[in-house]
Structure formats: structure tokens, C-alpha cells
C-alpha positions in Angstrom: -75.1 -49.6 23.7 -77.2 -51.1 26.5 -80.6 -51.6 25.9 -83.8 -51.2 28.4 -86.9 -52.7 29.3 -89.0 -51.8 31.9 -92.4 -53.2 33.5 -95.0 -52.0 36.3 -97.2 -55.1 36.8 -99.4 -53.3 38.9 -100.7 -51.2 36.2 -101.1 -55.0 34.1 -104.2 -55.9 35.8 -106.6 -52.4 35.0 -105.2 -52.2 31.5 -106.1 -55.7 30.9 -109.7 -55.3 32.5 -110.0 -52.2 30.3 -109.6 -53.8 27.3 -110.9 -57.0 27.0 -110.3 -58.9 30.3 -107.4 -61.1 32.4 -107.3 -63.8 29.4 -105.1 -61.2 27.7 -102.1 -61.8 30.0 -100.9 -64.3 27.9 -100.8 -63.0 24.8 -99.5 -60.1 26.5 -96.9 -62.5 28.3 -95.6 -63.7 24.3 -95.3 -60.0 23.3 -92.6 -59.2 26.5 -90.8 -62.3 25.6 -91.1 -62.1 22.1 -89.5 -58.1 21.8 -87.2 -59.2 24.6 -85.9 -62.3 22.0 -85.3 -59.8 18.7 -83.7 -57.3 21.2 -81.0 -59.2 22.7 -80.1 -60.3 18.9 -78.7 -56.8 18.6 -77.8 -56.0 21.8 -74.9 -57.5 24.5 -75.9 -55.5 27.7 -79.9 -56.0 28.2 -81.4 -54.6 31.5 -84.5 -55.3 33.0 -86.0 -51.9 35.5 -89.4 -54.5 37.0 -90.9 -55.0 40.0 -90.9 -58.3 42.0 -94.1 -59.9 39.4 -91.7 -58.7 37.0 -88.9 -60.4 38.2 -90.1 -63.7 38.7 -91.4 -63.6 35.2 -88.6 -63.5 33.2 -87.0 -65.7 35.5 -89.9 -68.0 35.0 -90.1 -67.4 31.1 -86.1 -67.4 30.7 -86.6 -63.9 29.3 -82.9 -62.7 27.8 -82.1 -59.9 30.2 -78.3 -59.9 31.6 -79.4 -57.3 34.5 -82.4 -57.5 36.7 -83.3 -54.3 38.6 -86.2 -55.1 41.0 -86.8 -51.8 42.3 -90.7 -52.1 42.4 -90.5 -49.8 46.0 -89.3 -46.7 43.7 -92.6 -46.9 41.5 -94.7 -44.9 44.6 -96.6 -43.4 42.1 -100.5 -44.3 41.3 -100.4 -47.0 38.8 -102.4 -45.0 36.7 -99.0 -43.2 36.4 -97.8 -46.5 34.2 -95.1 -44.6 32.5 -92.8 -45.0 36.3 -90.9 -47.9 35.3 -89.9 -45.4 31.8 -89.2 -42.9 34.3 -87.2 -44.1 36.9 -84.9 -45.7 33.8 -84.8 -42.2 31.9 -83.8 -41.1 35.4 -81.7 -43.0 36.6 -79.4 -45.0 34.1 -75.7 -43.1 33.7 -74.4 -44.2 30.5 -75.5 -44.9 27.1 -78.4 -46.7 26.4 -81.3 -47.4 24.1 -84.9 -47.8 26.1 -87.8 -50.2 24.1 -91.1 -50.7 24.9 -91.9 -54.1 25.5 -94.3 -54.3 22.1 -91.4 -53.5 19.8 -89.6 -56.1 17.7 -85.8 -55.6 16.7 -85.1 -57.8 13.8 -82.2 -56.2 12.6 -79.4 -53.5 14.0 -80.1 -50.4 14.1 -78.0 -48.0 11.5 -74.5 -47.0 13.7 -75.1 -43.6 12.5 -78.8 -43.7 13.7 -77.1 -44.5 17.6 -74.1 -42.4 17.5 -76.9 -39.3 18.4 -77.3 -37.9 20.9 -80.5 -38.6 21.9 -82.9 -40.8 19.5 -86.3 -41.8 19.2 -88.7 -43.9 16.9 -90.3 -40.8 14.8 -92.0 -37.2 15.2 -95.8 -36.9 15.6 -96.0 -33.7 14.3 -99.0 -35.7 12.4 -101.3 -35.9 15.5 -100.9 -32.7 17.1 -104.6 -32.2 17.5 -104.3 -34.9 19.9 -102.1 -33.5 21.9 -103.9 -30.5 22.2 -106.7 -32.0 22.8 -104.5 -34.1 25.9 -102.7 -30.1 27.1 -106.3 -29.0 27.4 -108.0 -31.7 29.7 -104.5 -31.9 32.0 -104.7 -28.2 32.1 -108.4 -28.6 33.0 -107.6 -31.3 36.1 -105.8 -28.8 38.4 -102.5 -30.3 38.4 -99.3 -29.2 39.3 -97.9 -28.7 36.0 -94.3 -27.8 35.2 -93.4 -23.8 33.9 -92.3 -24.7 30.5 -95.7 -26.5 29.3 -96.8 -22.2 28.2 -92.3 -21.9 27.5 -92.6 -23.7 24.7 -96.3 -24.4 23.7 -95.6 -23.3 20.0 -92.9 -26.0 19.9 -94.6 -28.4 18.5 -92.6 -31.9 17.9 -94.0 -34.6 19.7 -92.0 -38.2 19.3 -93.2 -41.2 19.6 -91.2 -43.1 22.2 -91.6 -46.5 21.7 -87.9 -46.4 20.9 -86.1 -44.1 22.8 -82.0 -43.4 24.4 -79.0 -42.2 23.3 -75.5 -41.3 24.3 -76.2 -37.9 25.7 -78.0 -40.0 29.2 -77.4 -36.5 31.0 -79.4 -34.9 29.0 -81.9 -37.6 29.2 -81.6 -38.0 32.6 -82.3 -33.9 33.2 -86.0 -34.9 31.1 -86.5 -37.9 33.8 -85.7 -36.1 37.2 -88.6 -33.3 35.5 -91.2 -36.2 34.6 -89.8 -37.4 38.9 -90.3 -33.9 39.5 -94.1 -34.3 38.7 -95.1 -37.0 40.2 -93.8 -35.5 43.5 -95.4 -32.3 42.6 -98.8 -33.9 42.7 -97.5 -36.2 45.6 -98.0 -39.3 42.8 -101.0 -38.8 42.0 -102.5 -41.3 45.0 -104.8 -38.4 46.3 -106.1 -37.7 43.2 -110.0 -38.0 42.3 -111.1 -40.8 40.0 -111.8 -38.4 37.0 -108.5 -36.8 37.5 -106.3 -39.6 37.2 -108.7 -41.5 34.2 -107.5 -37.8 32.8 -103.7 -38.2 33.7 -103.6 -41.8 32.2 -105.3 -40.7 28.6 -102.6 -37.7 28.9 -99.7 -40.1 29.5 -98.5 -39.3 25.7 -98.3 -35.7 25.9 -97.2 -36.2 29.5 -93.7 -38.4 27.9 -93.8 -37.7 24.3 -94.2 -34.3 24.2 -92.4 -33.3 27.8 -89.5 -35.0 26.0 -88.8 -32.8 23.4 -89.4 -29.5 25.4 -86.9 -30.2 28.1 -84.3 -32.1 25.7 -84.9 -30.0 22.5 -85.6 -26.7 23.4 -84.4 -26.3 27.0 -81.0 -27.9 26.7 -80.7 -27.4 22.3 -80.2 -31.3 22.3 -81.2 -32.3 18.6 -83.4 -35.7 18.6 -83.0 -38.1 16.3 -85.7 -39.7 14.9 -85.4 -43.8 13.2 -88.3 -43.0 10.8 -89.8 -40.1 9.4 -93.5 -38.7 9.5 -93.7 -40.1 6.0 -92.7 -44.2 6.6 -95.4 -43.8 9.6 -98.1 -42.4 7.2 -97.1 -44.8 4.0 -95.8 -48.0 5.7 -93.0 -47.5 4.4 -89.1 -47.4 5.3 -86.0 -49.4 5.8 -85.6 -50.0 9.4 -86.9 -53.3 9.9 -89.0 -53.0 13.5 -92.0 -53.6 14.4 -94.2 -51.5 16.9 -97.1 -53.6 17.7 -99.0 -51.0 19.7 -102.3 -50.3 17.0 -102.3 -54.0 16.5 -102.4 -55.5 19.5 -105.3 -53.1 20.8 -107.6 -53.5 17.5 -106.7 -57.4 18.1 -108.0 -57.3 21.9 -110.7 -54.9 21.3 -112.1 -56.9 18.3 -112.0 -60.1 20.0 -109.1 -61.9 17.8 -106.9 -62.5 20.6 -107.2 -66.6 20.3 -105.3 -64.8 16.4 -102.5 -62.9 17.8 -102.2 -65.0 20.0 -101.3 -68.0 17.7 -99.2 -65.9 15.1 -96.9 -64.9 18.4 -96.3 -68.2 19.6 -94.9 -69.5 15.6 -92.8 -65.8 15.8 -91.8 -66.5 19.4 -91.0 -70.4 18.5 -89.0 -69.1 15.3 -87.0 -66.4 16.5 -85.8 -68.6 20.1 -87.4 -71.9 20.4 -86.0 -72.1 23.9 -87.5 -69.2 25.4 -90.9 -70.2 23.6 -90.8 -73.4 25.4 -90.1 -71.5 28.5 -93.0 -68.6 28.2 -94.9 -72.4 27.1 -94.9 -74.3 30.3 -95.0 -71.2 32.2 -98.5 -70.2 30.7 -100.0 -73.4 30.5 -98.3 -74.7 33.9 -101.5 -74.6 36.1 -99.6 -71.0 37.7 -103.0 -68.9 38.5 -101.0 -65.7 36.4 -104.5 -63.6 36.7 -103.8 -64.3 40.9 -100.5 -62.9 40.4 -101.4 -59.6 38.4 -104.1 -59.1 40.6 -101.8 -59.4 44.0 -99.7 -56.7 42.0 -102.7 -54.9 41.4 -103.9 -54.3 45.0 -100.4 -52.7 45.9 -98.4 -56.8 47.5 -95.3 -55.9 44.9 -92.8 -54.3 45.4 
């Protein structure tokens, strides 16, 4: 089954400024490289959907993708809609696939019986329903044009974590992706939204991606979504799946000023997993290339 990474670089600079500054670019590159290295060990075909800067980073760091699609011109929404590269994958891939977040590490192959399902995701998040209710209220109050199923399926409370998402029923996934593309189009790419609206949208991405997927695929299309881990696995830190989603730890390390500690651990692990990629990444981040200037250029919309 094809593996997919996606990356929208014009969102990277604003994100880094939000969590601590552009010096965090190095850990971000190491995280992506380690994710790619672990996934490539388990997947023969590995597609990278990105823009010009993403392609340059992948080439410079020798990231092990077997195919790169440079489709930055397709990300015509405002950078606040940072999942647009994922939406592009969901709506355009016409074969079985698994999309992995770039901070997701796959230490061992996923179970064959799990991969045989129509649609799969990382785990459900009904334990976080209060948060999703807040996201929904804020999004409704912000005045965006929203899909009609928001009210139709509201009582079906099955959001899911999509750090891992895909499956064999790519037609169902395409329909979900096209629903999100229509939401982008209906709101003119959020390019005319106010600053307050954009902040609300960005904070509501989990609802838009992870709950709406359940509404379209499970409720509308009646296609069940298999979960790799149970909610008990997540809450208790248990389960047999040999995977790591670094999102929460990454944010905590960055906000608490432990960026260097995170960087050292990532360097050591990447060197262990793939010495060649480690050498390429280290050469790139220590080469004197003004990475922050490259990211700033992307943030300023010069990266199609």
C-alpha cells in the first residue's frame, strides 16, 4: 500500500513563531526526516505531496520518497488552513494509501488485517468531545459557510485522530476530501476572512478534519473506519502497535524551552535508524544555508 507524506511550507514560519521562534526549524526538519525514514522501511511506495520549498528540503536532506508531487499552486487557501496539503491527498489519490503526519514514527509494519480495512485511522477521540463542541460553537459563530451535514449528523459523536489515515476504499476518502475542497471554495479560500475568523478556523482544524471525516465516511457513506488503537490504549499508554505520534511531546518541548534536548534525541535516533539520511540532514542544517529566509519566503507566498 502506498504511503503518503504531505507538507505545506507557507504555514511553517507562522507556526514556528507561535510556539517559540524560527530557531525551531532544525527540530522540525529532523522530526520530518525521522518520520520519513521509519515509514520508508515499511512501505515500498512513498509519495510526498508538497510545494517548492518542501521539494527542495526533501532533496537536500535525501528524504526517502519514491515520488514527489510539487503542487504548491493547488494550496490556494490562506495558510491558516494548514491541512490543505492533506486535503489534496485525500481528494486526488485514486488507489489504496495511508497518509501519515510528518511527526508520526512507524517503528514496525502495521498489521495486515488492519491494512485490509476499507478506511483506517489512528484512534477515536470521543474522550475529547467537550473540546470538539467548543470548536464547533466557535466555527459556527465565526460566520463561515459550513456543510449542511454539520447539523444532520451532530449527534454522531465519533471524532478520530488522523495522524494515520487512509485505506482501500479510496473513493470514500475522495468524497470526504472533495467535501473539504468544497468548504474551502465556498469560503473563497479564507483569503478574505478577518484575522479573528482565521484564528478561529486554525483552532478548529481538528473538528474540520477529524470529525467531518467521520460524518462523511461513516454516517453519510456508511463505511466503517477501523482504528489502530483504542481510546483505552491512548489514555493508559498501552497497546501493541509500534508507533509514536510526537505531536503532544513536540509541542510541550518547544513551549517549555527544551528544544535542544529534543534536537539531540532526534539526531541520535535518526542516526540509528538511517545514517545516510542523518548525514544529509546534518549537512543541510549546518551548511550555512539561511533556512529561516527560505521559510520566510514561503510564508510570504513566493513558493508555488
